[in-house]
N, C-alpha and C positions, 0 to 999 in steps of 0.2 A: 480112642480111650482120651484117659483126662491128660497123660503127656502130650499128647497131639496141639490139643487145645490148648493147654497150658504156654507150651511152645509160641503156636501162631495168634494168641495173643499178646506176651512179650512179645513180638516181635511189632504188634498191630502198635505198643508204646512211642516209638522214633517218630513215623509218620501220624500219627498225634501227637506229641508237640511243635513237628517241626512246622505244622499247619495250624498251631492254635487251639485246640480243641481241650488241653487243659488249663482253662482260664478259672478266677474263683468261681464262677457263676456256676459252671460245669459239674467243678469240683462239690459246691453245694448242694450242689440237685442231685448230684450223686451220691452222697453221704445221708443226704436224707430219707431217697429212694430205698438204701439198700437194706434198711433192718426187712423194708416190705415183700423185698424177696424171698426170704423162704418162707412166709407165708402164702405167698401168690403159691409156689412151688407143691406147701399142702392143699390149697382147694386146688390145683390140680389133679394131683394125688387123688385127694377127696369124690371129685368131680368124675375123673374117670369110673370107679369103682359106682359108681351113680350111674352111669348112663350107657347103653350099649354101646361098644366099640361099632356098628356101623353107623347110630347117628351122630359118635364124639370122633372119628377120624375124617367122614366129611365135613364135618362143623371147622375145624379144625384146619385143614387143608381151604376151604375158603375164605376163614379170618384170615391166614397167611396169604391167601392170595390179592385182597383185597389191600390188606397192609402195604404187601408189596406194590401192587398197584399205586399206593399213593403215595411211596418211594419215589417209584421212578416217574410221578407225573412232579413233584415238588425236585427230584434233577431237573427236569426237564425244564420246565417255568424259569427256574435260577439261569438258562444255559445266557 
């Protein structure tokens, strides 16, 4: 539910502050990209109505897997 995700995101604030993730550069980037979030959401909603589910969901799973693999790769390289 929305309350669960809100609680999880609030709980993440302390570690993010402790790791120094809230610097001016990251906050400026977040502020610049924030207006695009609703537009991207609307684009996704329109896209799902124009593409068959049998195509859309496998495509999204592949894209999420690729992004996840890239994050794991970056994490391993940084060790």
